[in-house]
C-alpha positions in Angstrom: 36.6 -167.6 -62.6 34.5 -165.4 -60.3 32.6 -162.6 -62.0 31.5 -159.6 -60.0 28.2 -157.8 -60.8 28.8 -154.4 -62.1 27.1 -151.5 -60.4 23.9 -150.6 -62.1 24.0 -147.5 -64.3 21.3 -145.0 -64.2 20.1 -144.3 -67.7 20.1 -140.7 -69.0 16.3 -140.6 -69.7 13.3 -142.7 -69.5 11.5 -144.6 -66.8 12.5 -147.1 -64.1 10.4 -149.8 -62.5 10.5 -149.9 -58.7 13.0 -152.8 -58.4 15.4 -150.7 -60.5 14.8 -147.6 -58.4 15.7 -149.5 -55.3 19.1 -150.4 -56.7 19.9 -146.7 -56.4 17.9 -145.7 -53.3 18.8 -148.2 -50.5 15.4 -148.5 -48.8 12.8 -151.3 -48.7 9.6 -151.4 -50.7 7.4 -150.5 -47.7 9.6 -147.5 -46.8 9.6 -146.4 -50.5 5.8 -146.4 -50.7 5.6 -144.6 -47.4 7.9 -141.9 -48.8 5.9 -141.6 -51.9 2.7 -141.1 -49.8 4.4 -138.4 -47.7 6.0 -136.6 -50.7 9.5 -137.5 -49.7 9.9 -139.6 -52.8 8.6 -138.9 -56.3 5.2 -140.5 -57.3 5.1 -143.0 -60.1 3.5 -142.4 -63.5 1.2 -144.8 -65.3 3.0 -146.6 -68.2 0.0 -148.8 -69.0 -3.1 -150.3 -67.5 -1.1 -152.3 -65.0 2.3 -150.8 -65.1 3.9 -147.8 -63.3 7.3 -146.4 -63.5 9.4 -143.5 -62.1 10.9 -140.8 -64.3 14.7 -141.0 -64.4 14.9 -137.2 -64.0 12.9 -137.5 -60.8 15.2 -140.2 -59.4 18.3 -138.2 -60.4 16.9 -135.2 -58.5 16.1 -137.4 -55.5 19.7 -138.7 -55.5 21.1 -135.2 -55.8 18.9 -134.1 -52.8 20.0 -137.0 -50.7 23.6 -136.4 -51.5 23.2 -132.7 -50.6 21.5 -133.5 -47.3 24.3 -135.9 -46.4 27.0 -133.3 -47.3 25.2 -130.7 -45.1 25.0 -133.1 -42.2 28.7 -133.9 -42.5 29.5 -130.2 -42.5 27.4 -129.6 -39.5 29.0 -132.5 -37.7 32.5 -131.2 -38.5 31.6 -127.8 -37.3 30.5 -129.2 -33.9 33.8 -131.0 -33.3 
């Protein structure tokens, strides 16, 4: 029997490690760090001396912004047809 991997679910609150964030935002690690540096993506918060994480609320806001930008681009594209 073949089992499929279910889509990851974004928790309601808390923090995500980078590998978890990249399951929702389809970019590579280098691109992610570049986006954090330029302010395109949210910065991490310190969770401990050697651990950083990203607030779920910040990732949700980023996903909403990406979806809104995509919708605007589709609307502009349709208007030009």
